[in-house]
Backbone bond lengths (Angstrom), bond angles and torsions (degrees), N, CA, C in turn:
res aa  C-N    CA-C-N  psi(-1)  N-CA   C-N-CA  omega(-1)  CA-C   N-CA-C  phi
1 X - - - 1.465 - - 1.525 108.82 -
2 X 1.351 115.89 131.01 1.463 120.42 175.91 1.559 108.82 -82.39
3 X 1.298 115.98 123.65 1.447 122.38 -172.49 1.517 109.83 -126.51
4 X 1.323 116.42 137.85 1.477 121.82 169.54 1.512 107.37 -116.32
5 X 1.351 115.50 123.21 1.467 121.56 176.87 1.533 106.68 -105.60
6 X 1.307 116.35 119.17 1.464 122.20 178.77 1.535 109.13 -98.93
7 X 1.323 115.53 126.61 1.454 119.79 -175.95 1.517 111.89 90.10
8 X 1.334 115.61 42.03 1.465 120.60 -166.87 1.537 112.86 -76.63
9 X 1.327 117.71 -7.83 1.456 118.86 -178.93 1.518 112.10 -97.81
10 X 1.317 118.93 -7.46 1.448 121.88 175.46 1.525 110.04 -74.24
11 X 1.345 113.62 176.35 1.479 117.06 -174.10 1.550 110.92 -68.50
12 X 1.316 118.17 -41.19 1.471 118.97 177.15 1.514 110.67 -71.66
13 X 1.353 117.47 -45.78 1.449 119.77 179.24 1.509 112.98 -58.15
14 X 1.333 117.49 -40.00 1.472 121.58 178.26 1.517 111.43 -59.57
15 X 1.359 116.56 -45.12 1.457 119.38 -179.37 1.522 112.15 -71.56
16 X 1.331 118.64 -30.96 1.440 121.55 176.39 1.518 111.17 -65.21
17 X 1.339 115.50 -45.20 1.471 120.23 176.29 1.553 110.09 -56.75
18 X 1.314 115.34 -40.88 1.466 122.12 -179.22 1.533 110.16 -66.85
19 X 1.315 118.50 -43.94 1.450 121.95 -175.23 1.545 112.19 -74.38
20 X 1.335 115.73 -30.86 1.467 119.61 -175.99 1.540 111.29 -98.95
21 X 1.324 115.81 22.39 1.462 120.67 -174.49 1.525 114.08 -58.54
22 X 1.318 117.39 -25.29 1.449 120.26 -179.15 1.524 113.64 -83.62
23 X 1.334 117.18 -4.86 1.442 122.31 -179.30 1.536 110.37 -96.65
24 X 1.298 116.40 173.09 1.462 122.43 177.42 1.550 108.33 -83.80
25 X 1.313 117.25 86.14 1.478 121.33 -168.67 1.523 110.44 -106.42
26 X 1.328 114.29 130.97 1.470 120.99 165.55 1.523 105.99 -110.67
27 X 1.314 116.80 141.40 1.468 121.65 -175.32 1.510 110.59 -132.51
28 X 1.296 116.90 134.45 1.467 121.29 177.94 1.513 110.51 -123.38
29 X 1.309 115.45 147.77 1.455 122.22 173.87 1.526 108.86 -102.08
30 X 1.315 115.99 172.17 1.462 119.61 178.01 1.518 113.10 -64.97
31 X 1.324 116.50 -25.67 1.454 120.39 175.65 1.501 112.90 -72.13
32 X 1.342 116.40 -26.64 1.454 122.27 -178.09 1.531 113.33 -91.27
33 X 1.331 115.36 -29.37 1.448 120.34 -178.45 1.505 110.83 -139.65
34 X 1.323 116.76 120.23 1.461 122.86 174.79 1.542 106.19 -94.14
35 X 1.281 117.22 106.91 1.477 120.28 -175.98 1.535 112.22 -62.47
36 X 1.361 115.71 -19.31 1.436 119.11 179.00 1.543 113.30 -79.99
37 X 1.338 114.90 -9.53 1.471 121.77 175.45 1.522 108.22 -90.32
38 X 1.322 115.46 94.34 1.457 119.64 -173.86 1.530 111.48 -62.46
39 X 1.345 116.17 -41.73 1.481 119.30 -179.93 1.509 111.48 -63.23
40 X 1.319 117.54 -45.54 1.456 122.02 -179.40 1.511 111.50 -65.13
41 X 1.328 117.06 -39.70 1.453 121.61 179.70 1.518 110.63 -65.07
42 X 1.328 115.81 -44.63 1.460 121.18 -178.13 1.555 109.14 -64.98
43 X 1.339 117.28 -43.13 1.458 118.85 -179.71 1.539 111.70 -62.01
44 X 1.335 116.28 -40.33 1.461 120.27 179.08 1.514 111.15 -63.65
45 X 1.340 118.45 -45.94 1.440 121.15 -178.50 1.522 112.00 -67.59
46 X 1.314 117.59 -37.67 1.463 121.62 177.66 1.539 110.60 -65.44
47 X 1.320 115.60 -32.26 1.451 120.72 179.51 1.540 110.87 -74.64
48 X 1.339 116.54 -45.66 1.467 120.59 -177.78 1.536 113.72 -80.89
49 X 1.314 115.05 -31.21 1.481 122.11 -177.68 1.537 112.13 49.53
50 X 1.317 116.77 57.87 1.492 119.43 -179.14 1.554 110.42 -70.51
51 X 1.278 115.39 150.04 1.475 121.02 171.26 1.535 111.43 -84.33
52 X 1.342 115.44 -24.59 1.465 121.58 179.68 1.521 108.57 -138.10
53 X 1.325 116.92 129.81 1.459 123.27 174.30 1.532 107.71 -113.56
54 X 1.330 117.41 125.75 1.448 120.95 176.92 1.540 107.27 -112.57
55 X 1.293 117.02 114.15 1.467 123.23 -175.74 1.519 111.75 -101.66
56 X 1.347 116.92 106.02 1.483 120.18 176.06 1.511 111.15 -103.87
57 X 1.321 119.20 4.47 1.465 121.29 -179.13 1.537 109.70 -73.13
58 X 1.320 115.67 144.00 1.446 122.11 178.81 1.506 110.68 -169.70
59 X 1.344 115.60 156.04 1.455 118.96 168.49 1.521 105.21 -100.33
60 X 1.339 117.00 104.06 1.468 120.38 -169.01 1.527 113.24 -119.38
61 X 1.312 118.17 21.51 1.456 120.01 171.36 1.522 107.09 -81.63
62 X 1.341 114.36 92.99 1.447 121.62 -164.42 1.528 112.76 -58.17
63 X 1.337 117.13 -46.25 1.466 119.49 -177.81 1.558 110.95 -71.15
64 X 1.309 117.15 -36.39 1.473 119.32 178.94 1.515 111.70 -66.66
65 X 1.317 117.36 -28.82 1.451 120.69 178.07 1.524 112.07 -59.06
66 X 1.329 116.86 -27.87 1.483 119.47 -177.56 1.504 112.61 -63.53
67 X 1.329 117.61 -31.89 1.488 119.06 178.30 1.522 111.45 -112.90
68 X 1.343 116.13 6.18 1.463 120.62 174.42 1.534 108.48 -128.09
69 X 1.320 114.94 51.56 1.461 120.50 -175.23 1.516 112.00 -62.93
70 X 1.315 116.91 -37.21 1.481 119.95 -179.93 1.527 109.97 -60.97
71 X 1.327 116.38 -45.33 1.453 119.40 179.87 1.512 111.64 -65.63
72 X 1.371 115.61 -41.39 1.462 118.91 179.68 1.495 112.75 -59.51
73 X 1.352 116.86 -44.08 1.445 119.40 -179.94 1.551 111.52 -73.72
74 X 1.326 118.03 -30.57 1.434 120.98 178.02 1.535 110.57 -61.50
75 X 1.356 115.56 -48.95 1.469 120.07 -177.76 1.506 112.21 -77.82
76 X 1.329 117.13 -44.01 1.479 120.37 -169.57 1.509 113.26 -88.87
77 X 1.334 119.16 -11.28 1.463 120.12 -177.74 1.545 111.04 -131.09
78 X 1.344 118.75 -58.28 1.445 120.56 -175.01 1.534 111.64 -65.76
79 X 1.330 117.06 -46.68 1.464 120.34 179.33 1.542 110.36 -62.94
80 X 1.348 115.71 -35.34 1.472 120.10 178.34 1.505 110.46 -65.68
81 X 1.321 116.09 -40.46 1.476 119.33 176.15 1.517 111.70 -58.69
82 X 1.335 117.06 -46.12 1.455 120.14 -179.20 1.528 110.24 -63.78
83 X 1.308 117.15 -41.41 1.466 121.33 179.90 1.535 109.57 -63.10
84 X 1.319 115.66 -44.77 1.493 120.57 -179.53 1.527 110.54 -61.93
85 X 1.314 117.37 -37.12 1.474 120.76 179.72 1.512 111.79 -65.50
86 X 1.336 117.20 -41.15 1.455 120.92 179.49 1.515 110.42 -68.18
87 X 1.362 115.63 -40.39 1.472 118.77 177.85 1.547 110.91 -60.50
88 X 1.334 115.09 -41.54 1.458 118.65 177.99 1.524 111.08 -63.84
89 X 1.321 117.04 -39.83 1.451 122.02 177.75 1.530 111.03 -59.16
90 X 1.323 116.91 -39.21 1.469 122.24 -179.14 1.527 112.70 -88.03
91 X 1.330 117.87 -3.49 1.474 124.03 -171.66 1.535 110.88 55.34
92 X 1.333 115.03 38.34 1.447 122.40 176.54 1.529 109.45 -94.00
93 X 1.320 116.26 151.47 1.446 122.72 175.03 1.560 108.35 -81.14
94 X 1.311 116.88 135.55 1.447 120.86 176.06 1.517 108.92 -113.17
95 X 1.342 114.53 127.55 1.471 120.90 173.26 1.519 107.38 -110.88
96 X 1.297 115.78 120.30 1.467 122.16 -173.31 1.529 110.58 -127.84
97 X 1.315 117.67 145.05 1.463 121.92 -172.64 1.537 110.74 -107.51
98 X 1.317 114.67 136.48 1.463 122.01 175.85 1.512 108.39 -124.46
99 X 1.311 117.41 -161.99 1.458 122.39 -163.66 1.531 112.68 -141.33
100 X 1.324 114.64 155.07 1.468 120.88 170.80 1.522 111.68 -64.30
101 X 1.347 117.64 -19.65 1.448 121.03 -176.86 1.515 113.55 -73.81
102 X 1.366 117.79 3.57 1.460 119.66 170.53 1.547 110.98 -75.27
103 X 1.347 116.42 -10.06 1.454 121.49 178.84 1.519 112.13 -102.24
104 X 1.317 115.55 156.91 1.466 120.09 -175.61 1.522 114.69 -92.16
105 X 1.348 116.78 -13.01 1.448 119.15 177.20 1.525 115.22 71.45
106 X 1.347 115.05 28.23 1.463 118.54 -174.68 1.495 112.38 -86.69
107 X 1.342 119.30 5.73 1.453 121.84 179.94 1.520 109.05 -138.38
108 X 1.320 117.92 179.28 1.461 120.50 -179.68 1.531 112.11 -126.04
109 X 1.335 115.43 33.52 1.468 121.67 171.83 1.522 108.76 -119.08
110 X 1.336 118.08 142.46 1.447 120.24 -179.34 1.525 112.11 -55.21
111 X 1.310 115.18 143.10 1.465 121.58 -179.65 1.540 110.38 -85.87
112 X 1.339 116.86 132.49 1.449 121.69 174.47 1.526 108.81 -97.01
113 X 1.326 114.23 172.32 1.462 118.73 179.28 1.496 114.14 -64.64
114 X 1.332 117.28 -20.55 1.468 120.64 -179.24 1.508 113.60 -89.20
115 X 1.317 117.85 -4.90 1.473 121.13 179.71 1.518 110.68 -74.04
116 X 1.325 115.25 146.08 1.467 120.83 -177.41 1.537 111.11 -77.61
117 X 1.321 118.66 126.00 1.488 120.80 178.64 1.510 110.92 -69.11
118 X 1.344 114.22 161.30 1.468 121.30 174.88 1.520 108.86 -161.82
119 X 1.307 118.78 69.86 1.477 122.30 -173.67 1.542 111.89 -63.00
120 X 1.345 114.32 148.84 1.442 121.97 -176.96 1.536 112.77 -103.21
121 X 1.309 118.22 -11.92 1.441 122.75 -170.31 1.519 111.83 -129.34
122 X 1.342 116.14 164.92 1.454 120.44 173.45 1.539 110.68 -59.43
123 X 1.329 115.61 -43.59 1.461 120.56 178.38 1.520 110.59 -56.78
124 X 1.306 117.78 -51.75 1.462 120.90 -179.43 1.538 113.06 -61.39
125 X 1.306 116.58 -39.22 1.462 120.45 175.87 1.516 113.06 -66.07
126 X 1.326 116.08 -39.04 1.459 118.61 -179.80 1.516 111.86 -68.31
127 X 1.357 115.89 -37.95 1.479 119.78 177.51 1.541 111.81 -68.17
128 X 1.325 115.20 -38.96 1.466 118.23 177.47 1.528 110.12 -65.71
129 X 1.303 119.31 -36.54 1.435 123.55 176.02 1.530 109.73 -61.79
130 X 1.329 116.50 -42.14 1.461 121.13 177.39 1.518 111.41 -59.98
131 X 1.312 117.20 -40.82 1.478 120.95 176.15 1.515 110.18 -57.09
132 X 1.339 117.46 -48.31 1.456 121.39 -179.29 1.525 111.85 -60.52
133 X 1.340 115.91 -38.54 1.456 119.09 179.84 1.538 111.38 -63.81
134 X 1.330 116.25 -40.21 1.452 119.33 178.92 1.547 110.62 -64.92
135 X 1.324 115.88 -45.43 1.473 119.09 179.26 1.512 113.39 -57.88
136 X 1.332 115.06 -43.63 1.448 120.04 -175.79 1.513 113.34 -73.00
137 X 1.353 115.33 -39.14 1.462 120.02 -167.90 1.524 114.77 -97.25
138 X 1.322 118.78 -19.38 1.485 120.88 -173.22 1.504 109.94 -136.28
139 X 1.331 118.44 97.35 1.482 120.31 -177.19 1.514 114.36 -57.63
140 X 1.334 117.91 -35.50 1.469 121.27 -176.53 1.546 107.31 -96.35
141 X 1.296 115.29 92.48 1.451 118.36 -174.85 1.540 111.80 -145.93
142 X 1.330 112.94 154.74 1.475 122.39 165.48 1.521 106.84 -120.03
143 X 1.308 116.22 124.84 1.474 121.57 171.44 1.528 106.39 -108.72
144 X 1.305 115.85 122.94 1.450 121.74 -174.83 1.514 109.83 -117.03
145 X 1.320 116.24 113.37 1.463 121.55 170.41 1.507 109.60 -87.53
146 X 1.311 116.08 131.79 1.442 119.84 178.03 1.502 109.56 -139.72
147 X 1.355 118.00 -171.42 1.475 118.40 -163.98 1.526 110.78 -157.39
148 X 1.356 116.50 137.59 1.475 122.10 169.77 1.501 114.93 51.84
149 X 1.350 118.42 49.37 1.450 120.84 -174.17 1.535 113.08 -70.29
150 X 1.336 113.63 141.67 1.458 121.47 170.10 1.521 106.78 -145.96
151 X 1.341 116.69 142.31 1.445 121.97 -179.77 1.509 112.25 -154.10
152 X 1.302 115.11 167.20 1.460 121.81 -173.68 1.513 112.14 -58.42
153 X 1.360 117.78 -36.04 1.440 121.03 -177.58 1.509 114.04 -75.16
154 X 1.353 117.52 -17.75 1.462 120.17 -176.52 1.526 108.96 80.24
155 X 1.323 115.03 161.89 1.466 121.40 -178.23 1.523 109.46 -86.35
156 X 1.317 115.66 117.21 1.487 118.54 176.75 1.503 108.18 -66.06
157 X 1.332 115.36 134.52 1.471 120.65 -177.81 1.502 113.00 92.28
158 X 1.338 118.77 -14.24 1.445 121.98 178.92 1.539 112.90 -114.77
159 X 1.306 115.96 -4.26 1.454 118.97 178.62 1.503 114.65 69.40
160 X 1.311 118.47 33.61 1.456 120.92 178.80 1.518 110.22 131.60
161 X 1.317 117.02 -145.99 1.469 121.91 175.22 1.520 108.28 -147.92
162 X 1.323 116.54 179.38 1.460 121.90 -175.71 1.536 111.18 -61.05
163 X 1.310 117.90 -43.18 1.446 121.54 -178.98 1.515 111.64 -59.59
164 X 1.330 116.30 -50.46 1.464 121.14 -178.35 1.521 111.05 -66.52
165 X 1.332 117.71 -35.58 1.463 120.09 176.23 1.523 111.71 -63.07
166 X 1.344 116.90 -42.65 1.462 119.71 178.55 1.518 111.37 -61.30
167 X 1.332 117.26 -43.88 1.476 120.95 -177.98 1.553 110.09 -68.28
168 X 1.323 117.11 -36.96 1.451 118.64 -179.63 1.534 110.97 -68.14
169 X 1.305 116.36 -42.55 1.496 120.42 178.76 1.518 110.03 -62.44
170 X 1.325 117.51 -40.42 1.451 120.94 -178.87 1.515 110.14 -65.92
171 X 1.298 118.26 -42.94 1.456 121.70 -178.51 1.526 111.28 -68.22
172 X 1.306 115.30 -28.01 1.471 120.31 178.09 1.529 112.53 -82.42
173 X 1.353 115.26 -1.91 1.465 120.58 178.30 1.508 113.00 72.75
174 X 1.322 118.19 21.87 1.476 122.12 -177.44 1.531 110.20 -85.01
175 X 1.314 117.57 144.33 1.462 120.21 171.96 1.525 109.16 -65.90
176 X 1.319 117.36 135.93 1.460 121.36 -176.67 1.511 109.10 -119.66
177 X 1.310 116.78 120.20 1.453 123.90 178.66 1.530 108.76 -117.34
178 X 1.325 115.41 120.80 1.454 120.28 -173.72 1.529 108.65 -127.35
179 X 1.333 115.93 139.24 1.469 120.05 -175.75 1.507 109.56 -65.87
180 X 1.346 116.12 138.25 1.465 123.18 179.40 1.514 110.97 -113.19
181 X 1.354 117.02 9.40 1.460 118.87 -178.45 1.546 111.58 -122.05
182 X 1.333 115.05 26.25 1.468 121.87 169.77 1.503 107.24 -125.83
183 X 1.312 115.77 114.13 1.483 121.65 -175.60 1.518 108.46 -107.16
184 X 1.333 113.81 135.49 1.461 121.84 -175.14 1.528 110.38 -154.40
185 X 1.334 116.51 -169.22 1.446 121.64 173.54 1.510 109.46 -129.25
186 X 1.329 118.68 100.13 1.477 120.15 176.18 1.532 109.57 -60.10
187 X 1.322 115.87 140.31 1.464 120.01 -171.92 1.511 110.03 -131.65
188 X 1.326 115.98 124.97 1.460 123.43 177.84 1.516 109.92 -76.49
189 X 1.318 117.99 125.68 1.446 120.98 -172.46 1.567 112.08 -65.23
190 X 1.319 117.79 -27.06 1.449 118.02 178.24 1.533 110.48 -67.09
191 X 1.318 117.12 -40.33 1.454 120.26 175.26 1.506 112.05 -62.81
192 X 1.351 114.77 -42.24 1.452 119.96 -179.57 1.535 109.37 -65.32
193 X 1.303 120.35 -40.92 1.426 122.44 -179.24 1.556 110.49 -63.34
194 X 1.324 117.55 -38.65 1.464 121.36 177.12 1.533 109.97 -60.43
195 X 1.360 114.96 -43.49 1.425 118.49 -177.88 1.531 112.44 -70.49
196 X 1.335 115.49 -33.98 1.475 119.36 176.21 1.520 109.59 -62.84
197 X 1.294 118.14 -40.82 1.464 120.35 177.78 1.526 111.61 -57.78
198 X 1.334 117.02 -43.54 1.447 121.26 176.51 1.532 110.92 -61.74
199 X 1.303 116.11 -44.39 1.462 121.05 -175.52 1.539 113.70 -64.09
200 X 1.345 114.73 -47.27 1.473 117.37 -174.06 1.525 112.98 -74.43
201 X 1.305 117.57 -8.25 1.454 121.07 173.22 1.529 111.69 -80.94
202 X 1.307 117.18 -3.92 1.471 123.11 174.78 1.540 109.30 -101.58
203 X 1.300 116.11 173.04 1.470 120.24 171.51 1.541 108.89 -115.25
204 X 1.324 116.37 26.83 1.482 121.75 -177.96 1.545 106.31 -87.44
205 X 1.308 116.69 71.92 1.470 122.34 -174.78 1.521 110.70 -66.72
206 X 1.345 114.33 156.74 1.451 119.33 173.91 1.521 112.00 136.36
207 X 1.318 116.04 -157.16 1.483 124.48 -173.69 1.519 110.91 -96.01
208 X 1.321 116.71 134.92 1.462 121.17 179.30 1.528 110.70 -136.88
209 X 1.324 116.00 145.05 1.434 124.39 166.49 1.535 108.13 -99.30
210 X 1.315 116.95 126.05 1.484 121.48 -179.48 1.507 108.58 -136.30
211 X 1.311 115.98 109.00 1.456 122.30 177.32 1.519 109.55 -143.86
212 X 1.305 116.29 169.32 1.454 120.47 169.81 1.525 109.76 -62.09
213 X 1.306 117.62 173.01 1.453 121.00 -178.05 1.534 110.32 -93.29
214 X 1.324 115.74 155.94 1.454 124.44 179.53 1.534 110.76 72.34
215 X 1.329 117.54 -172.72 1.461 120.61 -174.46 1.525 110.14 -155.68
216 X 1.329 115.27 166.26 1.479 121.83 179.87 1.525 107.82 -165.51
217 X 1.293 116.13 169.47 1.473 121.15 170.17 1.521 109.18 -85.01
218 X 1.311 117.30 164.40 1.473 120.76 175.03 1.530 110.27 -59.68
219 X 1.306 118.09 -36.41 1.473 121.00 176.81 1.522 111.35 -63.77
220 X 1.325 117.49 -45.01 1.467 120.13 179.61 1.514 110.51 -64.67
221 X 1.300 116.49 -35.40 1.475 120.10 177.67 1.521 110.08 -64.65
222 X 1.333 117.00 -45.66 1.457 120.19 178.17 1.541 111.50 -61.50
223 X 1.318 116.04 -43.68 1.466 120.10 179.48 1.539 110.81 -59.16
224 X 1.339 117.06 -39.93 1.469 120.71 -179.72 1.524 109.31 -66.58
225 X 1.324 119.50 -37.68 1.467 122.51 177.90 1.529 108.79 -56.18
226 X 1.327 116.48 -48.13 1.484 120.64 -176.37 1.521 110.43 -71.84
227 X 1.339 117.42 -33.58 1.462 119.99 178.09 1.542 110.76 -64.67
228 X 1.313 115.73 -44.24 1.476 119.44 -175.04 1.526 112.03 -74.14
229 X 1.335 116.97 -29.62 1.474 119.02 -178.07 1.514 112.99 -92.80
230 X 1.331 116.94 -16.57 1.466 120.08 -175.69 1.527 112.98 75.85
231 X 1.336 118.03 12.38 1.449 121.47 177.88 1.539 109.29 -77.69
232 X 1.332 116.22 129.93 1.456 120.14 176.30 1.526 109.68 -83.95
233 X 1.300 116.05 132.18 1.467 120.34 -175.15 1.510 111.39 -139.17
234 X 1.312 115.90 147.74 1.447 122.52 173.01 1.534 106.70 -86.15
235 X 1.302 115.90 77.10 1.474 123.09 -174.70 1.502 110.97 -105.39
236 X 1.312 116.62 133.74 1.480 122.18 176.70 1.527 107.74 -147.30
237 X 1.342 114.99 149.95 1.458 118.65 178.07 1.522 112.73 -77.33
238 X 1.314 116.52 154.60 1.450 121.44 171.78 1.524 108.34 -140.37
239 X 1.306 119.04 -179.58 1.440 122.76 -179.77 1.532 109.22 -110.63
240 X 1.312 115.16 161.97 1.455 120.42 176.53 1.515 110.49 -61.20
241 X 1.326 116.21 -38.74 1.465 119.52 179.93 1.509 112.09 -63.36
242 X 1.357 115.68 -42.25 1.460 119.39 178.77 1.503 112.75 -69.16
243 X 1.338 116.08 -35.50 1.454 121.32 179.21 1.519 111.67 -65.66
244 X 1.338 115.47 -37.47 1.467 122.50 173.14 1.514 113.63 57.90
245 X 1.321 116.51 47.68 1.476 120.16 175.47 1.540 109.14 -69.28
246 X 1.314 113.32 152.19 1.496 118.55 -177.28 1.538 109.52 -63.68
247 X 1.308 118.67 -43.35 1.460 122.13 -178.00 1.502 109.98 -93.68
248 X 1.321 115.74 140.06 1.473 120.71 176.99 1.539 109.04 -81.13
249 X 1.322 115.23 131.17 1.461 121.58 176.70 1.526 111.71 -103.59
250 X 1.333 119.07 152.52 1.458 119.87 174.47 1.536 110.12 -68.45
251 X 1.304 115.43 141.23 1.484 119.77 178.15 1.505 111.33 -71.27
252 X 1.326 116.95 -27.12 1.471 121.54 -179.44 1.524 107.61 -141.69
253 X 1.322 118.69 116.99 1.462 120.41 -177.89 1.527 110.17 -137.38
254 X 1.302 117.16 39.41 1.458 121.84 176.69 1.544 107.57 -72.90
255 X 1.351 115.87 131.99 1.430 121.38 179.93 1.513 110.92 -104.53
256 X 1.324 116.80 134.41 1.463 121.72 176.41 1.530 108.49 -94.93
257 X 1.343 116.78 128.99 1.446 122.72 -175.52 1.533 111.16 -84.65
258 X 1.310 115.69 53.77 1.450 121.60 -171.34 1.538 114.33 -61.02
259 X 1.337 115.42 -49.67 1.471 118.27 -174.27 1.527 111.96 -71.11
260 X 1.334 116.61 -30.48 1.476 117.86 178.12 1.525 110.77 -66.40
261 X 1.347 116.42 -41.47 1.466 119.76 177.16 1.502 110.55 -64.03
262 X 1.348 117.61 -35.79 1.462 122.01 -179.06 1.508 110.76 -63.78
263 X 1.347 117.84 -25.74 1.464 121.84 176.42 1.513 111.94 -78.27
264 X 1.340 116.99 -9.11 1.451 121.00 -178.92 1.538 113.58 95.35
265 X 1.325 117.70 7.64 1.449 121.20 178.84 1.523 110.50 -87.41
266 X 1.310 115.75 149.19 1.465 121.04 179.50 1.566 109.77 -77.81
267 X 1.320 114.00 153.28 1.476 119.54 171.56 1.496 110.73 -64.34
268 X 1.300 116.97 156.20 1.440 120.26 171.47 1.528 109.09 -69.34
269 X 1.349 115.06 163.95 1.468 118.31 -179.75 1.537 110.94 -66.99
270 X 1.318 118.83 160.13 1.466 121.78 179.21 1.553 110.47 -58.61
271 X 1.326 115.65 152.68 1.452 120.01 -174.48 1.545 111.60 -62.29
272 X 1.338 116.31 -29.94 1.470 119.98 178.15 1.563 111.88 -62.31
273 X 1.319 114.72 -43.98 1.476 119.13 178.82 1.527 110.73 -68.99
274 X 1.326 116.17 -40.67 1.478 117.86 178.71 1.502 111.52 -64.72
275 X 1.314 117.68 -39.01 1.472 120.83 178.90 1.508 110.28 -62.59
276 X 1.330 117.36 -43.05 1.476 120.94 179.34 1.538 109.69 -61.59
277 X 1.325 116.84 -40.70 1.478 119.69 178.78 1.512 111.00 -64.38
278 X 1.328 116.68 -41.80 1.465 120.44 178.22 1.552 110.79 -61.47
279 X 1.306 115.36 -47.10 1.479 119.26 -177.76 1.517 110.49 -64.05
280 X 1.355 116.53 -35.13 1.455 121.09 177.67 1.537 109.78 -65.06
281 X 1.308 116.83 -45.37 1.478 120.83 -178.64 1.528 111.37 -64.77
282 X 1.327 115.31 -35.15 1.455 119.54 -179.98 1.499 113.82 -79.63
283 X 1.326 116.70 -9.23 1.449 120.21 179.76 1.528 114.72 86.19
284 X 1.319 116.36 11.34 1.465 120.63 -177.62 1.550 113.53 -82.96
285 X 1.303 116.47 -22.90 1.458 119.60 -173.77 1.537 111.53 -68.19
286 X 1.312 116.57 -24.82 1.472 118.32 179.90 1.534 111.30 -63.76
287 X 1.336 115.78 -19.09 1.468 118.82 178.99 1.513 111.96 -68.73
288 X 1.352 114.73 -21.40 1.473 118.17 -179.56 1.530 111.71 -82.24
289 X 1.313 116.38 -12.45 1.497 119.73 -176.44 1.526 110.85 -70.58
């Protein structure tokens, strides 16, 4: 299968390139392809003629989106529309990623694909708009909502990921305050990439939730990082109100992988096991010895 991965230097893109190594893969970085350049994007796709396009590009600095709404919608919605239109022109499958932040977190039960979204932030609204663009413009598509990503390559544009930030702050001796009233499912990008490979080999197009199994608060996730690595940290819980982030986050955004199970695929491993595997691969687990 001829595949184009957009955003190949990010943490998810890096793991997708790794998992799809046996396929005919072309990979572009943000420096090589500006998804907001419709003409350039169309020329590249017409030249490569991929059968599958996997789009991991996004503007995901959640708080910055609040005062950069135009940029958020340009990258997360308008550029996605243009990409979906070219994929439809080529009869290519488009796999596009969305977020748990399309939900408002007003309940404490995992959200399924059939639940009605209600985003609280510019970021969440822009990503939901991107979902609609894909549905309308490209019949052969997979839309994948996921949550709390972390991977070996780190998040491009964010200078790392949550796990690495926690370890850096602890080693610097800084006090660490993490919200304990936002519940989610942190997801290892390597596990997600493996599941994406399974999914795109089907023709069961549509919307999917794909995350690790089980759930925790951001504070519980940080505490597990330090427990597994043996790093001593000045860690304490705080509230979303006290943290006072510019963008409002859902208090509960756990996603249930209902449609994936309906296809007969197994759930991903629990987030605790995935985190341990990530820390092992990064060489952090030796600190616990």
